[in-house]
C-alpha positions as CSV (number, residue, x, y, z in Angstrom):
1,M,142.3,149.3,114.1
2,T,142.0,145.6,115.1
3,D,140.8,144.3,118.4
4,F,142.1,141.0,119.6
5,V,140.7,138.6,122.2
6,V,142.6,135.6,123.4
7,I,140.5,132.8,124.8
8,T,142.3,130.3,127.0
9,G,141.9,128.5,130.3
10,M,141.4,125.1,131.8
11,S,140.8,122.3,129.3
12,G,137.1,121.5,129.2
13,A,136.1,124.8,130.7
14,G,134.2,126.0,127.5
15,R,136.8,127.5,125.2
16,S,135.1,126.1,122.0
17,T,131.7,127.5,123.2
18,V,133.1,131.0,123.7
19,A,134.9,130.8,120.3
20,G,131.6,129.8,118.7
21,V,129.7,132.7,120.2
22,L,132.3,135.2,118.9
23,E,132.2,133.6,115.5
24,D,128.4,133.8,115.4
25,R,128.8,137.5,116.2
26,G,131.1,138.1,113.2
27,W,134.5,137.8,114.8
28,F,137.3,136.2,112.8
29,V,138.1,133.2,115.0
30,I,141.2,131.0,114.9
31,D,141.3,127.9,117.0
32,N,144.6,126.3,118.2
33,L,146.8,128.6,116.2
34,P,150.5,127.6,116.5
35,T,152.1,130.3,118.7
36,S,154.8,130.8,116.0
37,L,152.1,132.2,113.7
38,M,150.7,134.8,116.1
39,G,152.9,137.5,114.8
40,K,151.9,136.7,111.2
41,V,148.2,136.9,112.1
42,A,148.7,140.3,113.8
43,E,150.6,141.5,110.7
44,L,147.9,140.4,108.3
45,A,145.0,141.6,110.4
46,T,146.5,145.1,110.9
47,A,147.9,145.6,107.4
48,P,146.6,148.6,105.4
49,G,143.4,147.6,103.6
50,S,142.6,144.7,105.9
51,S,138.8,144.3,106.5
52,I,139.4,142.3,109.7
53,D,138.8,144.4,112.8
54,E,137.9,141.8,115.4
55,V,140.0,138.7,115.9
56,A,139.6,136.0,118.5
57,L,142.3,133.4,119.1
58,A,141.2,130.2,121.0
59,M,144.4,128.9,122.6
60,G,144.9,125.8,124.6
61,P,146.6,126.5,127.9
62,G,149.6,124.4,127.1
63,A,150.5,126.7,124.2
64,M,150.4,129.7,126.6
65,I,152.2,128.5,129.6
66,E,155.9,129.3,128.8
67,D,155.9,133.0,128.2
68,P,152.4,134.5,127.6
69,A,153.7,138.1,127.7
70,A,156.1,137.5,124.9
71,L,153.5,135.5,122.9
72,L,151.0,138.3,123.1
73,D,153.4,141.2,122.3
74,P,152.7,141.1,118.5
75,L,149.0,141.6,119.2
76,R,149.7,144.7,121.3
77,E,151.6,146.6,118.6
78,G,148.6,148.0,116.7
79,D,146.1,150.7,117.7
80,G,143.5,148.3,118.8
81,T,142.9,146.5,122.1
82,L,144.0,143.2,123.4
83,R,142.1,141.2,126.1
84,M,142.7,137.8,127.5
85,V,139.8,135.7,128.8
86,F,140.6,132.8,131.1
87,L,137.9,130.1,131.5
88,D,138.0,128.2,134.8
89,A,136.0,125.5,136.4
90,S,136.1,123.4,139.5
91,T,137.9,120.0,139.3
92,D,134.6,118.2,140.1
93,A,132.8,120.0,137.2
94,L,135.7,119.2,134.8
95,V,135.7,115.6,135.9
96,R,132.0,115.3,135.1
97,R,132.4,116.9,131.7
98,Y,135.3,114.6,130.7
99,E,133.5,111.5,132.0
100,S,130.3,112.5,130.0
101,T,132.2,113.0,126.8
102,K,134.6,110.1,127.4
103,R,137.5,112.3,126.1
104,R,141.0,112.0,127.4
105,H,142.5,114.9,129.3
106,P,145.4,116.5,127.3
107,M,147.7,116.2,130.3
108,G,147.3,112.4,130.2
109,G,148.1,110.4,133.4
110,D,146.2,107.6,135.2
111,S,143.9,109.8,137.2
112,L,141.6,112.3,135.5
113,A,141.4,114.4,138.7
114,A,145.1,114.4,139.1
115,S,145.6,115.5,135.5
116,I,143.2,118.4,136.0
117,E,145.0,119.5,139.2
118,R,148.4,119.3,137.5
119,E,147.1,121.5,134.6
120,R,145.6,123.9,137.2
121,H,149.0,124.3,138.9
122,E,150.7,124.9,135.6
123,V,148.2,127.6,134.4
124,D,148.0,129.5,137.7
125,A,150.3,132.2,136.5
126,L,148.5,132.5,133.2
127,R,145.2,132.9,135.1
128,M,146.7,135.8,137.1
129,Q,147.5,137.7,133.9
130,A,144.0,137.4,132.4
131,D,141.8,140.5,132.0
132,L,138.7,138.5,132.7
133,V,138.3,135.1,134.5
134,I,135.0,133.3,134.0
135,D,134.1,130.4,136.3
136,T,132.0,128.0,134.2
137,S,131.5,125.4,136.9
138,E,127.8,126.1,137.4
139,L,127.1,127.4,133.9
140,S,125.3,125.4,131.3
141,V,126.4,125.8,127.7
142,H,123.4,128.1,127.2
143,Q,124.2,130.2,130.2
144,L,127.8,130.5,129.1
145,R,126.7,131.7,125.7
146,E,124.4,134.3,127.4
147,R,127.3,135.5,129.5
148,I,129.5,136.0,126.5
149,E,126.7,137.6,124.5
150,A,126.2,140.1,127.4
151,L,129.9,140.9,127.6
152,I,130.1,141.5,123.8
153,G,127.0,143.7,123.9
154,S,128.6,145.8,126.6
155,G,131.8,146.2,124.6
156,L,134.1,143.3,125.2
157,P,137.2,144.8,123.7
158,G,137.1,148.3,125.0
159,G,136.5,150.2,128.3
160,M,135.7,148.5,131.6
161,T,133.1,145.9,131.6
162,I,131.2,145.6,134.8
163,S,129.3,142.4,135.8
164,V,127.0,142.2,138.8
165,T,126.2,138.7,140.1
166,S,124.1,137.2,142.8
167,F,124.9,133.9,144.3
168,G,124.2,131.5,147.3
169,Y,126.9,130.9,149.8
170,K,125.8,127.3,150.2
171,H,126.7,126.7,146.6
172,G,130.1,128.4,146.9
173,L,131.6,131.8,146.2
174,P,132.1,132.7,142.5
175,S,135.8,132.3,141.9
176,D,135.9,135.1,139.4
177,A,134.4,137.8,141.7
178,D,136.6,140.8,142.4
179,V,134.4,142.4,145.1
180,V,131.9,140.4,147.3
181,F,129.2,141.7,149.6
182,D,127.3,139.6,152.1
183,C,123.6,140.2,152.2
184,R,122.7,137.6,154.8
185,F,121.9,140.3,157.4
186,L,118.7,141.2,155.6
187,P,115.4,139.4,156.5
188,N,115.2,136.1,154.7
189,P,112.0,135.8,152.5
190,H,112.6,132.0,152.4
191,W,110.9,131.8,155.8
192,V,107.7,133.5,154.5
193,D,105.4,131.0,152.9
194,D,104.0,133.4,150.3
195,L,107.4,134.7,149.3
196,R,109.4,131.4,149.3
197,P,108.4,130.4,145.7
198,L,109.2,133.9,144.3
199,T,112.7,135.4,143.6
200,G,114.4,138.6,144.4
201,R,113.1,140.1,141.2
202,A,109.5,140.2,142.7
203,P,108.5,143.5,144.2
204,D,107.1,141.8,147.3
205,V,110.4,140.0,148.0
206,R,112.3,143.1,147.5
207,A,110.1,145.1,149.8
208,Y,110.4,142.4,152.5
209,A,114.1,142.1,152.3
210,F,114.6,145.8,152.4
211,T,112.6,146.3,155.7
212,H,115.8,145.9,157.7
213,P,116.7,149.2,159.4
214,A,120.1,149.2,157.8
215,A,119.0,148.1,154.3
216,D,118.8,151.6,152.8
217,R,122.1,152.7,154.4
218,F,123.7,149.5,153.1
219,L,122.5,150.1,149.5
220,D,123.5,153.8,149.7
221,Q,127.0,153.1,151.0
222,V,127.7,150.2,148.5
223,A,126.6,152.5,145.6
224,A,128.8,155.3,147.0
225,L,131.8,153.0,147.5
226,L,131.4,151.8,143.9
227,G,131.0,155.4,142.7
228,L,134.4,156.1,144.4
229,L,136.2,153.0,143.1
230,L,135.0,152.7,139.5
231,P,136.8,155.9,138.3
232,E,140.0,154.7,140.0
233,Y,139.7,151.3,138.2
234,D,139.1,153.2,135.0
235,Q,142.2,155.2,135.6
236,E,144.2,152.1,136.3
237,G,143.0,150.6,133.0
238,K,141.1,147.7,134.5
239,A,139.2,145.9,131.7
240,Y,136.7,143.9,133.8
241,L,135.2,144.2,137.2
242,S,133.0,141.5,138.7
243,I,130.8,142.5,141.7
244,A,129.0,139.7,143.6
245,F,126.3,139.8,146.2
246,G,125.6,136.7,148.3
247,C,122.9,135.3,150.5
248,T,122.2,131.8,151.7
249,G,120.6,130.2,148.7
250,G,121.0,132.9,146.0
251,R,117.3,133.3,145.2
252,H,116.0,136.2,147.2
253,R,118.1,138.7,149.1
254,S,121.2,138.7,146.9
255,V,119.0,138.9,143.7
256,A,117.1,141.9,145.1
257,V,120.3,143.7,146.1
258,A,122.1,142.9,142.8
259,E,119.2,144.3,140.8
260,E,119.1,147.5,142.9
261,I,122.8,148.1,142.8
262,A,122.9,147.5,139.0
263,S,120.1,150.1,138.7
264,R,122.1,152.6,140.7
265,L,125.2,151.9,138.6
266,R,123.1,152.7,135.5
267,E,122.2,156.0,137.1
268,Q,126.0,156.6,137.5
269,G,126.3,156.2,133.7
270,R,127.5,152.6,133.8
271,D,126.1,149.7,131.8
272,P,126.6,146.6,134.0
273,T,125.5,143.1,133.0
274,V,123.5,141.2,135.6
275,T,123.7,137.5,136.3
276,H,121.8,135.5,139.0
277,R,123.9,132.3,139.3
278,D,121.7,130.3,141.7
279,I,118.2,131.8,141.2
280,T,116.8,128.6,139.8
281,R,118.2,126.3,142.5
């Protein structure tokens, strides 16, 4: 049985980094494989006696645009799993990356931003077909590696992978979130001098944020809602679910709530990964 992961997305969004992480973890990684050879790779990897059970294909978006479903069909024919990971990033973030490396964008054109937007328009349908979308706009290379390591550790190819993220609304919503909860109704520890330097991981911050009369009911009902929805997502065959909790800055309330909900999901037998996007801002 061979599991396949296809890594694609916006140029400059981190495809090589993700491929490197998978290779370090023992995956058989092929970069920029001609699409005409995808069937041959599937044939060789799934042949009797093959020792290859995890294959990652890092594909530029241009190769995937025309008919991704047909291209991926040969990878679906075995008994293993197939997942497509789409890496995204804001235009501003991609412009900064290209300017820092002095590389030309593969779309060409006179304006870097215009080239990026043209590619974004062309890959929109591909993004919609992905099993997992990761927004790397605010992720360093190290943070992206950690995110992929966490996904691999929780079973990247099989089952439903659940990620719980905290964020600050003033830094923008995570574009890869499936479900978003607003925690700004809770008391804000930022306005308490002793709590401001801490984060939502600190017991004192957590205790203060959860003094709101509706806090316990909010946590109970979010956990109950997820307890209702997750089996339905399992039944649907959903591979990834990203749950995000937001507050103003992303350091206190959303962090405390994300940690609490992740703990309750573990009590439900789930194994979520937890990321605090803006905790150091």
